[in-house]
C-alpha angles and dihedrals in degrees: 000000000000130000112231150156123234111265087214134053121245091258091059098034119123139166091280091060093063102085120193111247096023119132119207121192120188153131136049124214128173123234107226122201094222090051092049091051096043093049092046094048089056102038114010109021101182119146095245088057102042109028118054093192092051090043094057088060093043134090096281096046091235148019116314132186118250111257088236089055088052090051089052093052088049089052091053092053091044091051093047098044114016116029123078114253090204104036111028111124097181131255132285089210152291134268135202098017109185133181102205105173135004121272113219137193106273096036117123113213130206133174135240112193122188116195105226100172141007112187123178111227114252093201097042111032093188092074147030141204120252116195116195138176110228126198125189109213127198122219090276093053094253117144108245097170137010137182144157112243130193118209128186110218130184120241119247109269115252 
């Protein structure tokens, strides 16, 4: 596997630009306490996500972000740096989602994306499926979350 940068910008990125074996590392997004609490109050209101005092006494020894909030932050970075802005056709799903370590206010997250497969569609020749392994890294380089994502991407016009 080689570490690389895309040779094309997101506004000129097509299926052919996602090369199997390439590893892309990018992004930096801060985890803010107010956002952790706000997200959790609406979507995942467990004490270790919404109450700093209760969280200190809880199983994680402090406030942590909901895993779903972490997934949302990952999606922001993926959209900003990895996905095509002209040929992304969405995703049929993800596999193997794992929350491996807590994400806390004050953390700074980035992504490491390894392209595992790039398969042209047999039924729709104008697109292909890119399967990639995504790791959400904290500021120390530790993997906080990982998943396998499938992305449909349009082929470069002739």
